[in-house]
C-alpha positions in Angstrom: 14.1 -17.6 -6.8 11.4 -19.2 -4.6 13.7 -19.5 -1.6 14.7 -15.8 -1.8 11.2 -14.4 -2.2 10.5 -13.7 1.5 13.8 -11.8 1.8 12.9 -9.7 -1.3 9.4 -8.9 0.0 10.6 -8.0 3.5 13.5 -5.8 2.5 11.7 -4.5 -0.6 8.6 -3.2 1.2 10.9 -1.7 3.9 12.9 0.2 1.2 9.8 1.2 -0.6 8.2 2.4 2.6 11.2 4.5 3.5 11.3 6.0 0.0 7.6 6.9 0.1 8.1 8.5 3.6 11.1 10.5 2.3 9.0 11.8 -0.6 6.1 12.7 1.6 8.3 14.5 4.1 10.6 16.3 1.7 10.2 20.1 2.1 7.7 19.9 5.0 7.9 21.2 8.5 9.6 19.2 11.2 6.2 18.5 12.8 5.0 16.9 9.5 8.3 15.0 9.1 8.0 13.4 12.5 4.4 12.4 11.9 5.1 10.9 8.4 8.2 9.0 9.7 6.4 7.8 12.8 3.6 6.3 10.7 6.1 4.9 8.2 8.1 3.2 11.0 5.1 1.7 12.6 3.2 0.5 9.5 5.7 0.0 6.7 9.2 -0.5 8.2 8.8 -2.3 11.6 6.8 -5.4 10.5 8.6 -6.1 7.3 12.1 -5.2 8.5 11.7 -7.4 11.6 10.4 -10.2 9.4 13.3 -10.0 6.9 15.9 -9.7 9.7 14.4 -12.7 11.5 14.5 -14.9 8.4 18.0 -13.7 7.6 19.2 -14.6 11.1 17.4 -18.0 10.9 19.2 -18.8 7.6 22.6 -17.8 9.1 22.0 -19.8 12.3 20.5 -22.7 10.3 17.7 -23.0 12.8 14.1 -22.1 12.0 13.3 -21.2 15.6 15.9 -18.4 15.4 13.4 -16.5 13.2 11.4 -15.8 16.3 13.9 -13.0 17.0 11.5 -10.9 15.0 9.2 -11.0 18.0 11.8 -8.9 19.8 12.8 -6.6 17.0 9.3 -5.6 15.9 8.1 -4.1 19.2 11.4 -2.1 19.5 11.0 -0.5 16.1 7.3 0.0 16.5 7.7 1.8 19.8 10.4 4.0 18.3 7.9 4.8 15.5 5.2 5.5 18.1 7.5 7.9 20.0 8.4 9.7 16.8 4.7 10.0 15.9 3.8 11.4 19.3 6.7 13.9 19.1 5.3 15.1 15.8 1.7 15.3 17.2 2.6 17.2 20.3 5.4 19.4 18.9 4.6 23.1 19.1 4.3 25.1 15.9 7.6 26.7 14.9 7.4 30.5 15.3 9.6 33.0 13.6 11.7 35.0 16.0 11.3 38.7 15.7 14.9 39.3 16.8 16.3 37.6 13.7 15.4 40.5 11.4 
């Protein structure tokens, strides 16, 4: 079990973070969903998912240096989360249309 623990931690925290973000955004406005998912992507998903993917790739490639792929994966996911967060922050309030009576 010792050899698999980093994989369990990496993928586990990613899944738990996604489940918490889902629970926090369920039934909320689109603006709130964007904000919750942006923060979840940046803080819970990006670092741990890139870590787990990097280790998985290193084991498959049988080369420890291959784990450094996480340095390329992390910024991509983090920037996606930042963009989603900014969309949520600057999104206009949804207004009801009077013509839809």
